[in-house]
C-alpha positions as CSV (number, residue, x, y, z in Angstrom):
1,M,40.4,139.7,101.5
2,A,41.0,141.4,104.9
3,S,44.6,140.1,104.9
4,S,45.3,141.8,101.5
5,K,43.8,145.0,102.8
6,M,46.1,144.9,105.8
7,I,49.1,144.3,103.6
8,A,48.1,147.1,101.3
9,L,47.6,149.5,104.2
10,S,51.0,148.5,105.7
11,V,52.7,149.0,102.3
12,A,51.0,152.4,101.8
13,L,52.0,153.6,105.3
14,L,55.5,152.3,104.8
15,V,55.9,154.0,101.4
16,G,54.5,157.2,102.8
17,L,56.7,157.2,105.9
18,T,59.9,156.3,104.1
19,A,59.2,158.7,101.2
20,C,59.9,161.4,103.8
21,A,63.5,160.2,104.0
22,D,65.7,162.8,102.4
23,S,69.5,163.2,102.1
24,Q,69.8,163.6,105.9
25,Y,69.1,159.9,106.3
26,G,71.9,157.3,105.8
27,Q,71.2,154.3,103.6
28,K,71.3,152.0,106.6
29,Q,68.7,154.2,108.4
30,T,66.3,154.0,105.4
31,V,66.8,150.3,105.0
32,G,66.2,149.8,108.7
33,A,63.0,151.8,108.4
34,V,61.7,149.8,105.5
35,L,62.5,146.4,107.1
36,G,61.2,147.5,110.4
37,G,57.9,148.7,108.8
38,V,57.4,145.5,107.0
39,A,58.1,143.4,110.1
40,G,55.9,145.6,112.3
41,G,53.0,145.5,109.8
42,L,53.2,141.8,109.6
43,L,53.4,141.3,113.4
44,G,50.6,143.9,113.9
45,S,48.3,142.1,111.5
46,K,48.5,139.0,113.7
47,V,46.9,140.9,116.6
48,G,43.2,141.4,117.2
49,G,40.3,140.8,114.9
50,G,38.1,142.7,112.4
51,S,38.9,146.5,112.2
52,G,41.1,146.1,115.3
53,K,43.4,143.9,113.2
54,L,43.7,146.6,110.6
55,A,44.5,149.2,113.2
56,A,47.1,146.9,114.8
57,A,48.7,146.4,111.4
58,A,48.9,150.1,110.8
59,A,50.3,150.7,114.3
60,G,52.8,147.9,113.9
61,T,54.0,149.4,110.6
62,V,54.4,152.9,112.1
63,L,56.3,151.5,115.2
64,G,58.4,149.2,113.0
65,V,59.4,152.1,110.7
66,F,60.4,154.2,113.8
67,L,62.4,151.4,115.5
68,G,64.0,150.2,112.3
69,S,65.1,153.8,111.4
70,E,66.6,154.3,114.9
71,I,68.5,151.0,114.6
72,G,69.8,152.0,111.2
73,K,70.8,155.4,112.4
74,S,72.7,153.9,115.4
75,L,74.7,151.7,112.9
76,D,75.8,154.9,111.1
77,K,77.0,156.1,114.5
78,A,79.5,153.2,114.5
79,D,81.4,155.0,111.7
80,Q,81.3,158.2,113.7
81,G,82.7,156.4,116.7
82,Y,85.6,154.9,114.8
83,A,86.4,158.3,113.2
84,S,86.1,160.2,116.5
85,R,88.4,157.8,118.4
86,T,91.0,157.9,115.6
87,H,90.8,161.7,115.4
88,Q,91.4,162.1,119.1
89,A,94.3,159.5,119.1
90,A,96.0,161.0,116.0
91,L,95.9,164.6,117.4
92,E,97.2,163.4,120.7
93,T,100.0,161.0,119.7
94,S,100.8,161.1,115.9
95,P,103.7,163.1,114.7
96,T,103.2,165.7,112.1
97,G,102.8,164.1,108.7
98,K,101.9,160.6,110.0
99,E,98.5,159.3,108.8
100,T,96.4,157.3,111.2
101,G,93.5,155.4,109.7
102,W,90.3,153.7,110.8
103,R,88.0,151.1,109.2
104,N,84.6,149.9,110.2
105,P,84.8,146.1,109.7
106,D,81.0,145.8,109.4
107,N,80.6,148.0,106.3
108,G,84.1,148.8,104.9
109,H,83.8,152.5,105.5
110,S,87.1,154.1,106.3
111,G,89.0,157.2,106.9
112,S,92.2,158.8,108.1
113,V,93.6,161.8,110.0
114,T,97.0,163.3,109.4
115,P,98.3,166.1,111.6
116,T,100.0,168.7,109.4
117,K,101.1,171.4,111.8
118,T,101.4,171.7,115.6
119,Y,101.7,175.0,117.4
120,Q,100.8,176.9,120.6
121,S,98.2,179.6,120.4
122,E,98.7,183.1,121.8
123,S,96.7,182.0,124.9
124,G,99.1,179.0,125.4
125,Q,96.7,176.4,124.1
126,Y,98.2,173.6,122.0
127,C,96.6,173.3,118.6
128,R,97.1,171.1,115.6
129,E,96.1,171.5,112.0
130,Y,95.1,168.3,110.2
131,Q,93.9,166.7,107.0
132,Q,91.1,164.2,107.1
133,T,89.6,161.8,104.6
134,V,86.5,159.6,104.8
135,T,85.6,156.9,102.3
136,I,82.0,155.6,102.1
137,D,80.9,153.2,99.4
138,G,84.0,153.9,97.4
139,R,83.6,157.7,97.5
140,T,86.3,159.7,99.3
141,E,85.9,163.2,100.7
142,S,88.7,165.2,102.2
143,A,88.7,168.1,104.6
144,H,91.2,170.0,106.7
145,G,90.8,171.8,110.0
146,T,92.3,172.9,113.3
147,A,91.7,171.4,116.7
148,C,92.9,172.6,120.1
149,R,93.5,170.7,123.3
150,Q,91.0,171.4,125.9
151,P,91.7,171.5,129.7
152,D,90.3,168.0,130.1
153,G,92.8,166.7,127.5
154,S,90.4,166.2,124.7
155,W,90.8,167.9,121.3
156,K,88.1,170.2,120.1
157,I,87.7,171.3,116.4
158,V,87.9,175.0,116.2
159,N,87.5,175.4,112.4
C-alpha cells in the first residue's frame, strides 16, 4: 500500500512538474525530465522508512526531473554547437554562393549556411550576408542575416 502511494505521489509530482514545460523546452529536454523524474522517484522510494520513504520518493522525483531536464537541454546544445561551428567556418572560408552544411549524427538534425554577399563596411569591417537553413524532425526553417568579423577573428551576427 505504501509503495503504491509513493508511486502515485511520484507520478503526480512528475506530471505537475513536466506540465510546466511549454514551447521553450525541446523534446529531448522534456523526455529527459520525464525519465529523470521516474528514475529519481524510484530510487528515492528505496531510501528510508515510513513517512521518510515518501519524502525521499518525492525529493528523488523532483531532483530527477531537474537533472533529466538539464541533460536533455544539453543534448539540444549539441545541435547549436554544430550549427555555430559551421556558421563561423562558412563565413570565414566559403566563397559567396557555396553552401556549407552540418548534421548531428545522433538525431539527424541538420542545417546549412551559404554566404550570399561579402563587403567592407564604412568603418572598414568585413561583413557577409548569408542564408541559413535548419531542419529538425523533417521541418526546415530558413533565415538570412548579416555577420561582421570582430577584432578577435570571430564573426558576429549584426542582423
